[in-house]
C-alpha positions in Angstrom: 3.1 -44.1 -124.9 3.7 -40.5 -126.0 4.3 -39.5 -122.4 7.1 -42.1 -122.1 8.7 -41.0 -125.3 8.5 -37.4 -124.3 10.0 -38.2 -120.9 12.9 -40.1 -122.4 13.5 -37.4 -125.0 13.7 -34.7 -122.3 15.6 -36.6 -119.6 17.7 -39.4 -121.1 18.7 -38.3 -124.6 20.5 -35.0 -123.7 22.8 -36.5 -121.0 23.4 -39.6 -123.1 24.5 -37.4 -126.0 26.7 -35.3 -123.7 28.3 -38.5 -122.4 29.1 -39.6 -125.9 30.4 -36.2 -126.9 32.6 -36.1 -123.8 34.0 -39.6 -124.5 34.7 -38.9 -128.2 35.8 -35.3 -128.3 37.1 -34.2 -124.9 40.4 -36.2 -125.2 41.0 -34.5 -128.5 40.5 -31.0 -127.3 41.7 -31.2 -123.7 44.2 -34.2 -123.6 46.0 -32.9 -120.5 42.8 -32.9 -118.4 41.6 -36.3 -119.6 45.0 -37.9 -119.0 45.3 -40.0 -115.9 46.4 -38.2 -112.8 49.9 -39.1 -111.4 48.3 -39.3 -108.0 45.5 -41.8 -108.8 44.7 -43.7 -112.0 41.7 -41.5 -112.8 41.3 -38.6 -115.2 42.5 -35.3 -113.9 39.0 -33.9 -114.4 37.8 -36.4 -111.8 39.0 -33.7 -109.4 36.0 -31.6 -110.4 33.7 -34.4 -109.4 35.3 -34.5 -105.9 35.3 -30.7 -105.6 31.7 -30.1 -106.7 29.8 -33.3 -106.1 31.4 -34.4 -102.9 32.9 -31.3 -101.2 30.4 -28.8 -102.5 27.4 -30.9 -101.8 28.7 -31.7 -98.3 28.9 -28.0 -97.5 25.5 -27.4 -98.9 24.0 -30.3 -96.8 25.6 -29.0 -93.7 24.2 -25.5 -94.5 20.7 -27.0 -94.7 21.3 -28.6 -91.3 22.3 -25.3 -89.8 19.0 -23.8 -91.2 17.1 -26.5 -89.3 18.8 -25.5 -86.1 17.9 -21.8 -86.7 14.3 -22.7 -87.5 14.0 -24.8 -84.4 15.2 -22.0 -82.2 12.9 -19.5 -84.0 9.9 -21.8 -83.7 10.5 -22.2 -79.9 10.7 -18.5 -79.4 7.7 -17.7 -81.5 5.6 -20.4 -79.9 6.5 -19.1 -76.4 5.5 -15.6 -77.4 2.2 -17.1 -78.7 1.7 -18.6 -75.2 2.4 -22.2 -76.0 3.4 -23.8 -72.6 4.8 -26.8 -74.4 7.0 -25.0 -76.9 10.3 -26.5 -75.6 8.9 -30.0 -75.6 7.2 -29.6 -79.0 10.3 -28.3 -80.9 13.3 -29.5 -78.9 15.6 -32.5 -79.6 15.3 -35.4 -79.9 12.2 -34.7 -82.0 12.9 -34.5 -85.6 9.5 -32.9 -86.5 7.2 -30.7 -84.4 3.9 -32.0 -83.2 0.7 -30.1 -83.7 -0.9 -27.9 -86.4 0.3 -24.4 -85.4 1.8 -22.1 -87.9 5.1 -22.5 -86.1 5.0 -26.3 -86.3 4.2 -26.1 -90.0 7.0 -23.6 -90.7 9.6 -25.6 -88.8 8.5 -28.9 -90.3 8.9 -27.5 -93.8 12.5 -26.4 -93.1 13.2 -29.8 -91.5 11.6 -31.7 -94.4 13.7 -29.8 -96.9 16.8 -31.0 -95.1 15.5 -34.6 -94.6 14.5 -34.9 -98.2 17.9 -33.9 -99.3 19.5 -36.6 -97.1 17.2 -39.3 -98.5 18.9 -39.1 -101.9 22.3 -37.8 -100.8 24.1 -41.1 -100.5 22.9 -42.3 -103.9 24.0 -38.9 -105.4 27.4 -39.3 -104.0 27.8 -43.0 -105.0 26.6 -42.3 -108.5 29.0 -39.3 -108.7 32.0 -41.3 -107.7 31.2 -44.1 -110.1 30.0 -42.0 -113.1 32.8 -39.5 -112.7 35.4 -42.2 -113.5 34.5 -42.1 -117.2 32.3 -39.0 -117.5 33.8 -36.4 -115.2 32.5 -33.4 -117.0 28.8 -34.5 -117.3 29.0 -35.8 -113.7 30.3 -32.5 -112.3 27.7 -30.6 -114.3 25.0 -32.9 -112.8 26.4 -32.3 -109.3 26.3 -28.5 -109.8 22.8 -28.8 -111.1 21.8 -30.9 -108.1 23.2 -28.3 -105.7 21.6 -25.3 -107.4 18.2 -27.1 -107.8 18.3 -28.4 -104.2 19.0 -24.8 -102.9 16.1 -23.4 -104.9 13.8 -26.3 -103.9 14.8 -26.0 -100.2 14.2 -22.2 -100.2 10.8 -22.7 -101.6 9.9 -25.5 -99.2 11.2 -23.4 -96.2 8.6 -20.8 -96.8 6.2 -22.9 -94.8 4.1 -24.0 -97.8 5.2 -27.4 -99.2 3.9 -26.6 -102.7 6.4 -23.8 -102.9 9.2 -26.3 -103.2 8.4 -26.4 -106.9 6.2 -23.3 -107.4 8.7 -20.8 -105.9 11.9 -22.4 -107.2 11.9 -20.5 -110.4 11.6 -23.7 -112.3 14.7 -25.2 -110.7 13.0 -27.5 -108.2 12.3 -30.3 -110.7 15.9 -30.4 -111.7 16.9 -32.2 -108.5 15.4 -35.2 -110.4 17.1 -34.2 -113.7 20.5 -34.2 -111.9 19.9 -37.7 -110.4 18.8 -39.0 -113.8 22.0 -37.6 -115.4 24.0 -39.3 -112.7 22.3 -42.6 -113.4 23.3 -42.3 -117.0 26.9 -41.5 -116.1 27.0 -44.6 -113.9 25.5 -46.7 -116.7 28.1 -45.2 -119.1 30.9 -46.3 -116.7 29.4 -49.8 -116.3 29.1 -50.3 -120.0 32.6 -49.1 -120.6 33.9 -51.5 -117.9 32.0 -54.4 -119.5 32.9 -53.6 -123.1 36.5 -52.2 -123.1 
């Protein structure tokens, strides 16, 4: 029971408090940014959600894909130098992951997995950002920024070729990919409650 309470205290209470503070105080201190945009009937700050969570994360995700292409090419070259007669077949498209247990295969698979894992939660992150940002644009944009930074650190650790490094070598940032997603769940819940109540 204490584990559940601790988890809730660390992960749900802070973003919930931030959502309440944003809703109560931001319109008082920054009324021009919380006013509806003349272009679309959303708060002007919603632009930060589009800029960070949609555009920024899209560039980041493409960057991870480019890293996979580079890792694929490097793995083929290294495997050929090591005398692997099947290097092209082992690492080339359409294979997503390399077969075998060589160091090259493990290294490549870790880079590929860092990208694939990002894609597994990407659509949820975008959908929650677009919904949560309607009523909580500041908390949503902060969660998006946290997601990008945490994903970058997590992916860099994973890309070392040792899967455990995704958390161990992320400087403590790796776990915050989940923190960011929890924050986005809360901003979505906030939007849904506000739609139902107001």
